[in-house]
DSSP file (Angstrom, degrees, kcal/mol; ACC not computed):
  #  RESIDUE AA STRUCTURE BP1 BP2  ACC     N-H-->O    O-->H-N    N-H-->O    O-->H-N    TCO  KAPPA ALPHA  PHI   PSI    X-CA   Y-CA   Z-CA
    1    1 A M              0   0    0      0, 0.0     2,-0.1     0, 0.0     0, 0.0   0.000 360.0 360.0 360.0 135.6    1.9   37.9   -4.1
    2    2 A K        -     0   0    0      1,-0.1     2,-0.3     2,-0.0     4,-0.0  -0.376 360.0-148.9 -59.9 133.1    0.2   34.6   -4.9
    3    3 A R        +     0   0    0     -2,-0.1     2,-0.3     2,-0.0    -1,-0.1  -0.722  53.7  35.3-103.0 163.1   -2.7   33.8   -2.6
    4    4 A G  S    S-     0   0    0     -2,-0.3     2,-0.2     2,-0.0    -2,-0.0  -0.657 101.5  -0.8 102.1-154.0   -3.8   30.3   -1.6
    5    5 A R  S    S-     0   0    0     -2,-0.3     2,-0.5     1,-0.1     3,-0.1  -0.465  71.9-116.6 -80.9 144.9   -1.9   27.1   -1.0
    6    6 A S     >  -     0   0    0      1,-0.2     4,-2.2    -2,-0.2     5,-0.2  -0.659  11.7-146.6 -82.6 126.5    1.9   27.2   -1.5
    7    7 A D  H  > S+     0   0    0     -2,-0.5     4,-2.7     1,-0.2     5,-0.2   0.886  99.6  53.3 -56.6 -40.9    3.1   24.9   -4.3
    8    8 A Q  H  > S+     0   0    0      1,-0.2     4,-1.8     2,-0.2    -1,-0.2   0.896 108.6  47.8 -62.9 -40.7    6.2   24.2   -2.4
    9    9 A L  H  > S+     0   0    0      2,-0.2     4,-2.7     1,-0.2    -1,-0.2   0.878 110.4  52.4 -68.5 -38.5    4.4   23.1    0.7
   10   10 A I  H  X S+     0   0    0     -4,-2.2     4,-3.3     2,-0.2     5,-0.2   0.943 109.3  50.3 -59.2 -48.4    2.1   20.9   -1.5
   11   11 A Q  H  X S+     0   0    0     -4,-2.7     4,-1.5     1,-0.2    -2,-0.2   0.898 111.1  48.2 -57.7 -39.8    5.2   19.2   -3.0
   12   12 A L  H  X S+     0   0    0     -4,-1.8     4,-2.1     2,-0.2     5,-0.3   0.934 113.5  48.0 -64.1 -48.7    6.7   18.6    0.4
   13   13 A R  H  X S+     0   0    0     -4,-2.7     4,-2.7     1,-0.2    -2,-0.2   0.950 110.1  51.6 -56.6 -50.4    3.4   17.2    1.6
   14   14 A N  H  X S+     0   0    0     -4,-3.3     4,-2.2     1,-0.2    -1,-0.2   0.813 108.5  52.7 -56.7 -33.3    3.1   14.9   -1.5
   15   15 A K  H  X S+     0   0    0     -4,-1.5     4,-1.3    -5,-0.2    -1,-0.2   0.937 113.1  40.8 -75.6 -39.5    6.6   13.6   -0.9
   16   16 A V  H  X S+     0   0    0     -4,-2.1     4,-2.9     2,-0.2     5,-0.2   0.836 111.3  58.9 -68.5 -33.6    6.0   12.6    2.7
   17   17 A L  H  X S+     0   0    0     -4,-2.7     4,-2.5    -5,-0.3    -2,-0.2   0.946 108.7  45.5 -61.5 -45.8    2.4   11.3    1.6
   18   18 A I  H  X S+     0   0    0     -4,-2.2     4,-1.8     2,-0.2    -1,-0.2   0.818 112.1  50.4 -70.4 -29.9    4.2    8.9   -0.8
   19   19 A A  H  X S+     0   0    0     -4,-1.3     4,-2.1     2,-0.2    -1,-0.2   0.851 112.6  47.6 -75.7 -31.4    6.9    7.8    1.8
   20   20 A R  H  X S+     0   0    0     -4,-2.9     4,-2.5     2,-0.2     5,-0.3   0.916 110.1  51.1 -74.4 -35.1    4.0    7.1    4.3
   21   21 A Y  H  X S+     0   0    0     -4,-2.5     4,-2.7     1,-0.2     5,-0.4   0.931 112.6  47.7 -67.9 -40.1    2.1    5.1    1.6
   22   22 A Y  H  X>S+     0   0    0     -4,-1.8     4,-2.8     1,-0.2     5,-1.2   0.913 109.6  54.0 -59.0 -45.3    5.3    3.2    1.0
   23   23 A Y  I  <>S+     0   0    0     -4,-2.1     5,-2.1     3,-0.2     4,-0.4   0.929 118.3  32.8 -53.3 -53.9    5.6    2.7    4.8
   24   24 A W  I  <5S+     0   0    0     -4,-2.5     6,-2.8     3,-0.2    -2,-0.2   0.930 125.8  40.7 -77.1 -43.4    2.1    1.2    5.2
   25   25 A A  I  <5S+     0   0    0     -4,-2.7    -3,-0.2    -5,-0.3    -2,-0.2   0.879 130.1  22.2 -74.3 -39.6    1.8   -0.6    1.9
   26   26 A E  I  <5S+     0   0    0     -4,-2.8    -3,-0.2    -5,-0.4    -2,-0.1   0.906 127.9  37.1-104.2 -43.2    5.4   -2.0    1.6
   27   27 A I  I   <S+     0   0    0     -5,-1.2    -3,-0.2    -4,-0.4    -4,-0.1   0.916 131.9  28.5 -74.1 -47.2    7.0   -2.2    5.1
   28   28 A W  S   <S-     0   0    0     -5,-2.1    -1,-0.2    -6,-0.2    -3,-0.1   0.396 101.4-132.2-102.0   8.5    3.9   -3.2    6.9
   29   29 A E        +     0   0    0     -6,-0.2     2,-0.2     1,-0.1    -4,-0.2   0.826  43.9 162.3  49.5  40.6    2.2   -5.0    3.9
   30   30 A K        -     0   0    0     -6,-2.8    -1,-0.1     1,-0.1    -2,-0.1  -0.588  47.3 -98.9 -79.6 154.7   -1.2   -3.4    4.3
   31   31 A S     >  -     0   0    0     -2,-0.2     4,-2.7     1,-0.1     5,-0.2  -0.216  33.8-108.4 -66.1 161.5   -3.4   -3.6    1.1
   32   32 A C  H  > S+     0   0    0      2,-0.2     4,-2.1     1,-0.2     5,-0.2   0.933 121.4  53.1 -55.5 -49.2   -3.4   -0.5   -1.1
   33   33 A T  H  > S+     0   0    0      1,-0.2     4,-2.4     2,-0.2    -1,-0.2   0.920 111.9  44.0 -60.1 -47.4   -7.0    0.2    0.1
   34   34 A K  H  > S+     0   0    0      1,-0.2     4,-2.2     2,-0.2    -1,-0.2   0.891 110.8  53.8 -66.9 -36.3   -6.0    0.0    3.7
   35   35 A A  H  X S+     0   0    0     -4,-2.7     4,-1.9     2,-0.2    -1,-0.2   0.883 111.2  44.8 -64.4 -37.4   -3.0    2.0    3.3
   36   36 A I  H  X S+     0   0    0     -4,-2.1     4,-2.4     2,-0.2     5,-0.2   0.850 109.7  56.1 -74.4 -35.5   -4.9    4.9    1.6
   37   37 A E  H  X S+     0   0    0     -4,-2.4     4,-2.7    -5,-0.2     5,-0.3   0.934 109.1  47.5 -60.8 -44.8   -7.7    4.7    4.3
   38   38 A I  H  X>S+     0   0    0     -4,-2.2     4,-2.6     1,-0.2     5,-0.9   0.947 113.8  47.0 -65.9 -47.2   -5.1    5.2    7.0
   39   39 A L  I  <>S+     0   0    0     -4,-1.9     5,-3.0     3,-0.2     6,-0.7   0.868 117.9  42.7 -61.4 -37.6   -3.5    8.1    5.1
   40   40 A S  I  <>S+     0   0    0     -4,-2.4     5,-0.8     4,-0.2    -2,-0.2   0.976 126.0  27.6 -77.1 -56.1   -6.9    9.7    4.4
   41   41 A L  I  <5S+     0   0    0     -4,-2.7    -2,-0.2    -5,-0.2    -3,-0.2   0.743 132.9  25.5 -79.7 -23.1   -8.6    9.2    7.8
   42   42 A R  I  <5S+     0   0    0     -4,-2.6    -3,-0.2    -5,-0.3    -1,-0.1   0.583 127.7  23.0-121.0 -16.0   -5.7    9.2   10.4
   43   43 A E  I   <S+     0   0    0     -5,-0.9    -3,-0.2    -4,-0.4    -4,-0.2   0.755 128.2  13.8-128.2 -49.8   -2.7   11.1    8.9
   44   44 A F  I   <S-     0   0    0     -5,-3.0    -4,-0.2    -6,-0.2    -3,-0.1   0.607  74.3-143.2-115.2  -7.2   -3.4   13.6    6.2
   45   45 A F      < +     0   0    0     -5,-0.8     2,-0.3    -6,-0.7    -5,-0.2   0.857  58.0 122.4  55.8  39.6   -7.2   14.2    6.4
   46   46 A I  S    S-     0   0    0     -7,-0.4    -1,-0.2    -6,-0.1    -2,-0.1  -0.862  71.1 -78.0-125.6 167.3   -7.5   14.6    2.6
   47   47 A G     >  -     0   0    0     -2,-0.3     4,-2.3     1,-0.1     3,-0.2  -0.276  30.3-123.3 -70.2 149.1   -9.7   12.5    0.3
   48   48 A E  H  > S+     0   0    0      1,-0.2     4,-2.9     2,-0.2     5,-0.2   0.841 114.7  56.5 -53.5 -40.5   -8.8    9.0   -0.8
   49   49 A R  H  > S+     0   0    0      2,-0.2     4,-2.3     1,-0.2    -1,-0.2   0.918 105.1  51.8 -56.8 -46.7   -9.2   10.2   -4.5
   50   50 A T  H  > S+     0   0    0      2,-0.2     4,-2.8     1,-0.2     5,-0.3   0.970 111.1  47.3 -55.3 -58.1   -6.6   13.0   -3.7
   51   51 A I  H  X S+     0   0    0     -4,-2.3     4,-2.2     1,-0.2     5,-0.2   0.931 110.3  51.1 -55.1 -47.1   -4.2   10.3   -2.4
   52   52 A Q  H  X S+     0   0    0     -4,-2.9     4,-1.8     1,-0.2    -1,-0.2   0.873 110.7  50.7 -56.9 -38.6   -4.7    8.1   -5.3
   53   53 A N  H  X S+     0   0    0     -4,-2.3     4,-2.7     1,-0.2    -1,-0.2   0.924 111.2  47.6 -58.3 -51.0   -4.0   11.0   -7.7
   54   54 A E  H  X S+     0   0    0     -4,-2.8     4,-1.6     1,-0.2    -1,-0.2   0.787 108.2  53.4 -73.1 -27.9   -0.9   11.9   -5.9
   55   55 A I  H  < S+     0   0    0     -4,-2.2    -1,-0.2    -5,-0.3    -2,-0.2   0.893 111.3  48.7 -68.3 -40.4    0.4    8.3   -5.8
   56   56 A A  H >< S+     0   0    0     -4,-1.8     3,-0.9    -5,-0.2    -2,-0.2   0.923 112.2  46.5 -67.5 -43.9   -0.1    8.2   -9.6
   57   57 A K  H 3< S+     0   0    0     -4,-2.7     3,-0.3     1,-0.2    -1,-0.2   0.771 116.9  45.4 -70.8 -21.9    1.7   11.5  -10.2
   58   58 A N  T 3X  +     0   0    0     -4,-1.6     4,-2.2     1,-0.2    -1,-0.2  -0.051  69.7 125.4-106.5  33.6    4.6   10.6   -7.9
   59   59 A E  H <>  +     0   0    0     -3,-0.9     4,-2.3     1,-0.2     5,-0.2   0.806  69.8  60.0 -60.9 -32.0    5.2    7.1   -9.2
   60   60 A T  H  > S+     0   0    0     -3,-0.3     4,-2.1     2,-0.2    -1,-0.2   0.942 108.2  45.0 -65.1 -49.9    8.9    7.8   -9.9
   61   61 A Y  H  > S+     0   0    0      1,-0.2     4,-2.2     2,-0.2    -2,-0.2   0.916 113.4  49.5 -60.4 -42.3    9.4    8.6   -6.2
   62   62 A L  H  X S+     0   0    0     -4,-2.2     4,-2.4     1,-0.2    -2,-0.2   0.890 110.9  48.5 -64.7 -35.4    7.5    5.6   -5.1
   63   63 A N  H  X S+     0   0    0     -4,-2.3     4,-1.9     2,-0.2    -1,-0.2   0.810 108.6  55.5 -71.0 -31.5    9.5    3.4   -7.4
   64   64 A E  H  X S+     0   0    0     -4,-2.1     4,-2.3     2,-0.2     5,-0.3   0.889 110.3  45.2 -64.9 -40.0   12.7    5.0   -6.1
   65   65 A L  H  X S+     0   0    0     -4,-2.2     4,-2.5     1,-0.2    -2,-0.2   0.930 111.9  51.9 -70.9 -44.9   11.6    4.0   -2.5
   66   66 A R  H  < S+     0   0    0     -4,-2.4    -2,-0.2     1,-0.2    -1,-0.2   0.861 113.6  44.6 -57.1 -37.0   10.7    0.5   -3.7
   67   67 A T  H  < S+     0   0    0     -4,-1.9    -2,-0.2     1,-0.2    -1,-0.2   0.912 120.7  38.3 -76.3 -42.4   14.1    0.1   -5.3
   68   68 A K  H  < S-     0   0    0     -4,-2.3    -2,-0.2    -5,-0.2    -3,-0.2   0.804  88.6-155.4 -79.2 -28.5   16.1    1.5   -2.3
   69   69 A K     <  -     0   0    0     -4,-2.5    -3,-0.1    -5,-0.3    -4,-0.1   0.973  14.4-152.8  47.2  67.8   14.0    0.0    0.3
   70   70 A P        -     0   0    0      0, 0.0    -1,-0.1     0, 0.0     2,-0.1  -0.369  11.5-119.5 -66.9 152.6   14.8    2.4    3.1
   71   71 A T     >  -     0   0    0      1,-0.1     4,-2.3    -2,-0.0     5,-0.2  -0.387  26.6-104.7 -85.1 163.4   14.6    1.2    6.6
   72   72 A I  H  > S+     0   0    0      1,-0.2     4,-1.9     2,-0.2     5,-0.1   0.852 123.1  55.0 -61.7 -24.0   12.2    2.7    9.1
   73   73 A K  H  > S+     0   0    0      1,-0.2     4,-2.1     2,-0.2    -1,-0.2   0.921 107.3  50.5 -73.1 -39.9   15.2    4.5   10.7
   74   74 A E  H  > S+     0   0    0      1,-0.2     4,-2.1     2,-0.2    -1,-0.2   0.856 109.1  49.9 -63.3 -34.5   16.1    6.0    7.4
   75   75 A L  H  X S+     0   0    0     -4,-2.3     4,-2.8     2,-0.2    -1,-0.2   0.822 106.0  57.3 -69.1 -32.7   12.6    7.2    7.0
   76   76 A E  H  < S+     0   0    0     -4,-1.9    -2,-0.2    -5,-0.2    -1,-0.2   0.919 108.6  46.9 -55.1 -49.9   12.7    8.7   10.5
   77   77 A C  H  < S+     0   0    0     -4,-2.1    -2,-0.2     1,-0.2    -1,-0.2   0.925 114.0  46.2 -65.6 -43.3   15.7   10.7    9.5
   78   78 A L  H  < S+     0   0    0     -4,-2.1    -2,-0.2     1,-0.3    -1,-0.2   0.953 132.1  17.8 -63.6 -47.1   14.2   11.9    6.2
   79   79 A Y    ><  +     0   0    0     -4,-2.8     3,-1.3    -5,-0.1    -1,-0.3  -0.693  67.5 168.9-131.2  80.3   10.8   12.9    7.7
   80   80 A P  T 3   +     0   0    0      0, 0.0    -1,-0.1     0, 0.0    -3,-0.1   0.568  65.7  80.9 -68.3  -7.9   11.1   13.2   11.6
   81   81 A G  T 3  S+     0   0    0      2,-0.1     2,-0.3    -5,-0.0    -5,-0.1   0.577  87.4  64.1 -74.3  -9.7    7.6   14.8   11.9
   82   82 A F  S <  S-     0   0    0     -3,-1.3     2,-0.7    -6,-0.2    -3,-0.1  -0.871  86.0-114.6-120.2 149.7    5.9   11.4   11.7
   83   83 A C        -     0   0    0     -2,-0.3    -2,-0.1     1,-0.1    -7,-0.0  -0.726  27.1-173.1 -78.5 115.7    5.8    8.4   14.0
   84   84 A W        +     0   0    0     -2,-0.7     2,-0.6   -12,-0.1    -1,-0.1   0.090  57.0  92.7 -95.1  22.3    7.5    5.6   11.9
   85   85 A R  S    S-     0   0    0    -13,-0.0     2,-0.2     0, 0.0    -2,-0.1  -0.967  80.1-123.9-120.4 115.2    6.7    2.9   14.4
   86   86 A Q        -     0   0    0     -2,-0.6     2,-0.3     3,-0.0    -2,-0.1  -0.414  28.7-155.4 -59.4 127.2    3.5    1.0   13.8
   87   87 A T     >  -     0   0    0     -2,-0.2     4,-1.6     1,-0.1     5,-0.1  -0.811  23.2-129.2-108.8 148.9    1.3    1.1   16.9
   88   88 A M  H  > S+     0   0    0     -2,-0.3     4,-3.5     1,-0.2     5,-0.3   0.822 108.1  66.0 -59.5 -33.4   -1.4   -1.4   17.9
   89   89 A T  H  > S+     0   0    0      2,-0.2     4,-2.8     1,-0.2     5,-0.3   0.976 101.5  46.9 -55.3 -55.1   -3.7    1.6   18.4
   90   90 A I  H  > S+     0   0    0      1,-0.2     4,-2.2     2,-0.2    -1,-0.2   0.900 115.2  45.7 -52.1 -49.8   -3.6    2.3   14.6
   91   91 A I  H  X S+     0   0    0     -4,-1.6     4,-2.2     1,-0.2    -1,-0.2   0.952 112.4  48.6 -59.5 -53.6   -4.2   -1.2   13.8
   92   92 A Q  H  X S+     0   0    0     -4,-3.5     4,-1.9     1,-0.2    -2,-0.2   0.856 113.0  49.2 -62.9 -34.5   -7.0   -1.7   16.3
   93   93 A Q  H  X S+     0   0    0     -4,-2.8     4,-2.2    -5,-0.3    -1,-0.2   0.861 110.5  50.5 -69.5 -34.1   -8.8    1.6   15.1
   94   94 A S  H  X S+     0   0    0     -4,-2.2     4,-2.1    -5,-0.3    -2,-0.2   0.935 111.1  48.4 -68.2 -43.7   -8.5    0.5   11.4
   95   95 A K  H  X S+     0   0    0     -4,-2.2     4,-2.7     1,-0.2    -2,-0.2   0.910 113.8  48.0 -61.6 -48.9  -10.0   -2.9   12.3
   96   96 A K  H  X S+     0   0    0     -4,-1.9     4,-2.3    -5,-0.2    -1,-0.2   0.922 112.8  46.9 -62.7 -45.8  -12.9   -1.2   14.2
   97   97 A S  H  X S+     0   0    0     -4,-2.2     4,-1.5     1,-0.2    -1,-0.2   0.825 110.8  52.2 -65.1 -34.0  -13.6    1.3   11.4
   98   98 A T  H  X S+     0   0    0     -4,-2.1     4,-0.7     2,-0.2    -2,-0.2   0.928 113.2  45.2 -71.3 -42.8  -13.6   -1.5    8.8
   99   99 A K  H >< S+     0   0    0     -4,-2.7     3,-0.6     1,-0.2    -2,-0.2   0.890 108.1  57.4 -62.9 -38.7  -16.2   -3.5   11.0
  100  100 A A  H 3< S+     0   0    0     -4,-2.3    -1,-0.2     1,-0.3    -2,-0.2   0.852 106.9  48.2 -66.3 -32.9  -18.3   -0.5   11.6
  101  101 A T  H 3<        0   0    0     -4,-1.5    -1,-0.3     1,-0.2    -2,-0.2   0.601 360.0 360.0 -76.5 -15.2  -18.8    0.1    7.8
  102  102 A L    <<        0   0    0     -4,-0.7    -1,-0.2    -3,-0.6    -2,-0.2   0.479 360.0 360.0 -74.4 360.0  -19.7   -3.6    7.2
């Protein structure tokens, strides 16, 4: 039996990672940098470079989302484990972390 991380689980994670990137960057019109920062520090707890690599590898799925333009309700049905409603808490925390780094 193979030890370590499951390839199947990583693929599932990457698919929802791309959907979340689409959500922040396309639906809420966050900059690419801000969307990746939210994914890295608040949602997936993986490095920004890893996220950038997965976006590049999964460009086909991201383009599919951009073409189909799923609604928040459709994304909720596809990936029910995430909150698909933007909250002021996340926005306020992102603004605070940006100011703290300046």
